Backbone as numpy.savetxt, mean C-alpha at the origin, in Angstrom:
# Nx Ny Nz CAx CAy CAz Cx Cy Cz
10.51 11.81 -8.75 9.15 12.08 -9.09 8.58 12.77 -8.24
7.81 13.87 -8.38 7.20 15.07 -7.40 5.74 14.21 -6.95
5.66 14.67 -5.66 4.26 14.43 -4.94 3.09 14.59 -6.10
3.13 15.55 -6.81 1.85 15.78 -7.62 2.09 14.59 -8.61
3.15 14.40 -9.24 3.22 13.43 -10.10 2.98 11.98 -9.75
3.16 11.68 -8.29 3.08 10.42 -7.52 1.39 10.36 -7.33
0.70 11.35 -7.21 -0.84 11.58 -7.13 -1.46 11.32 -8.35
-1.11 12.02 -9.31 -1.52 11.84 -10.74 -1.55 10.22 -11.28
-0.24 9.76 -10.72 -0.08 8.45 -11.22 -1.08 7.56 -10.53
-1.22 7.88 -9.15 -2.25 6.98 -8.43 -3.43 6.84 -9.04
-3.73 8.18 -9.20 -5.35 8.63 -9.76 -5.42 7.83 -11.18
-4.33 7.47 -11.95 -4.61 6.78 -13.18 -4.84 5.38 -12.85
-3.86 5.00 -11.97 -3.88 3.63 -11.53 -5.08 3.09 -11.05
-5.68 3.81 -10.02 -7.31 3.49 -9.46 -8.26 3.72 -10.46
-8.01 4.32 -11.37 -9.19 4.27 -12.48 -8.96 3.25 -13.64
-7.99 2.28 -13.46 -7.82 1.32 -14.40 -8.20 -0.18 -13.66
-8.65 -1.17 -14.41 -8.82 -2.29 -13.99 -7.77 -3.05 -13.89
-7.22 -3.14 -12.46 -5.91 -3.83 -11.99 -5.94 -5.37 -11.46
-7.30 -5.95 -11.56 -7.37 -7.25 -11.10 -6.43 -8.48 -11.86
-6.21 -8.17 -13.09 -5.27 -8.83 -13.73 -3.83 -9.12 -13.25
-3.51 -7.78 -12.79 -2.18 -7.53 -11.94 -2.04 -8.05 -10.54
-3.13 -7.62 -10.05 -3.17 -7.86 -8.24 -3.90 -9.19 -7.82
-4.93 -9.78 -8.75 -5.49 -10.91 -8.30 -6.93 -10.26 -7.82
-7.79 -11.17 -7.47 -8.97 -11.01 -6.96 -9.10 -10.07 -5.73
-9.91 -8.96 -5.64 -9.75 -8.24 -4.50 -10.24 -8.76 -3.07
-11.24 -9.72 -3.17 -11.55 -10.33 -2.21 -10.28 -11.29 -1.51
-9.43 -11.91 -2.23 -8.06 -12.67 -1.75 -7.24 -11.61 -1.09
-6.98 -10.29 -1.63 -6.21 -9.34 -1.16 -6.69 -8.74 0.10
-8.00 -8.60 0.31 -8.58 -8.17 1.36 -8.39 -9.05 2.79
-8.44 -10.48 2.24 -8.33 -11.17 3.21 -6.91 -11.18 3.90
-5.95 -11.01 2.93 -4.36 -11.19 3.68 -4.40 -9.99 4.33
-4.74 -8.72 3.52 -4.60 -7.32 4.29 -5.34 -7.43 5.84
-6.56 -8.08 5.99 -7.13 -8.23 7.47 -6.08 -9.07 8.24
-5.34 -9.99 7.61 -4.64 -10.81 8.68 -3.36 -9.78 9.24
-2.95 -9.21 8.16 -1.87 -8.11 8.47 -2.12 -7.25 9.45
-3.37 -6.43 9.35 -4.02 -5.32 9.99 -4.16 -6.09 11.35
-4.53 -7.07 11.46 -5.36 -7.81 12.74 -4.08 -7.90 13.56
-2.98 -8.63 13.09 -1.47 -8.47 13.74 -0.98 -7.32 14.02
-1.17 -6.16 13.21 -0.50 -4.92 13.51 -1.42 -3.98 14.74
-2.70 -4.36 14.81 -3.46 -3.21 15.77 -3.38 -3.87 17.06
-2.31 -4.17 17.40 -2.25 -4.25 18.88 -1.86 -2.95 19.85
-2.05 -2.05 19.34 -1.88 -0.58 19.73 -2.64 0.70 19.12
-2.39 1.69 19.71 -3.54 2.76 19.37 -2.89 3.20 17.81
-3.84 3.50 16.98 -3.52 4.10 15.64 -3.10 5.28 15.61
-1.74 5.59 14.91 -1.40 6.93 14.70 -1.30 7.32 13.01
-0.82 8.46 12.61 -0.56 8.61 11.25 0.49 7.75 10.74
1.55 7.63 11.64 2.52 6.51 11.30 2.14 5.40 10.96
1.34 4.79 11.94 0.52 3.41 11.76 -0.43 3.33 10.48
-0.85 4.37 10.21 -1.75 4.29 8.87 -0.87 4.13 7.72
0.50 4.86 7.60 1.22 4.70 6.66 1.83 3.32 6.60
2.00 2.68 7.81 2.56 1.29 7.82 1.62 0.50 7.30
0.21 0.44 7.87 -0.74 -0.46 7.32 -1.07 -0.29 5.88
-0.82 0.85 5.28 -1.10 1.03 3.66 0.14 0.36 3.13
1.18 0.47 3.78 2.49 -0.26 3.35 2.07 -1.82 3.36
1.38 -2.24 4.54 1.16 -3.56 4.18 0.13 -3.96 3.10
-0.64 -3.11 2.98 -1.46 -3.36 1.76 -0.80 -3.52 0.45
0.34 -2.72 0.24 1.37 -2.85 -0.96 1.91 -4.13 -0.59
2.28 -4.67 0.38 3.03 -5.77 0.41 1.94 -6.95 0.17
0.82 -6.85 0.39 -0.38 -8.03 -0.04 -0.56 -8.09 -1.46
-0.60 -6.78 -2.04 -0.72 -6.72 -3.60 0.77 -7.48 -4.01
2.00 -7.00 -3.59 3.07 -7.54 -3.95 2.91 -9.15 -3.99
2.48 -9.65 -3.19 2.23 -11.26 -2.70 1.85 -11.65 -4.11
0.78 -11.07 -4.74 0.25 -11.56 -5.81 0.99 -11.50 -7.37
1.94 -10.28 -7.06 2.72 -10.11 -8.30 4.18 -9.44 -7.78
5.23 -10.10 -7.31 6.21 -9.51 -6.92 7.11 -8.75 -7.82
6.90 -9.07 -9.00 7.81 -8.48 -10.18 7.10 -7.03 -10.44
6.10 -6.73 -10.00 5.36 -5.49 -10.30 5.92 -4.42 -9.30
6.77 -3.32 -10.43 7.52 -2.37 -9.62 6.82 -1.30 -8.83
5.36 -1.16 -9.50 4.51 -0.10 -9.04 4.19 -0.44 -7.52
4.03 -1.63 -6.93 3.76 -1.98 -5.50 5.09 -1.49 -4.87
6.21 -1.76 -5.20 7.52 -1.34 -4.44 7.52 0.22 -4.30
7.44 0.75 -5.37 7.28 2.46 -5.44 6.38 2.89 -4.67
5.05 2.35 -4.56 4.11 2.90 -3.50 4.55 2.56 -2.33
5.24 1.42 -1.89 5.53 1.11 -0.58 6.43 1.83 0.11
7.70 2.60 -1.06 8.49 3.41 -0.44 8.22 4.80 -0.30
7.00 5.12 -1.22 6.30 6.29 -0.92 5.56 6.57 0.29
5.04 5.51 0.99 4.32 5.36 2.18 5.50 5.23 3.14
6.59 4.72 3.21 7.70 4.66 4.02 8.29 6.21 4.10
8.39 6.80 3.02 8.91 8.08 3.35 7.89 9.01 3.88
6.27 8.87 3.66 5.52 9.50 4.51 5.53 9.43 5.99
5.70 7.88 6.21 5.92 7.52 7.80 6.94 8.20 8.25
8.17 8.13 7.61 9.30 8.87 8.34 9.29 10.22 8.33
8.53 11.13 7.61 8.34 12.45 7.68 7.32 12.71 8.97
6.02 11.95 8.79 5.47 12.12 10.02 6.24 11.96 11.37
7.00 10.71 11.53 7.54 10.46 12.76 8.50 11.65 13.33
8.94 12.31 12.40 9.89 13.36 12.85 9.36 14.35 14.02
């Protein structure tokens, strides 16, 4: 999948109601806050942002681990982090 296709898919995903798939947003935000709090013991870099967005995808995957979109997005954030770290 090319970058533009990924972005087009992301645009499609964010314009649809996904609560049924991922659970209540306030529950997810609480979990993200815990992960981010644990993660933020250092300065934030672009690579850290990718890592934290990956944590967001892990929080969503906790609600529905069978949803492959979360794992695809996590792989995408990991690829971006690897590219930025070079």
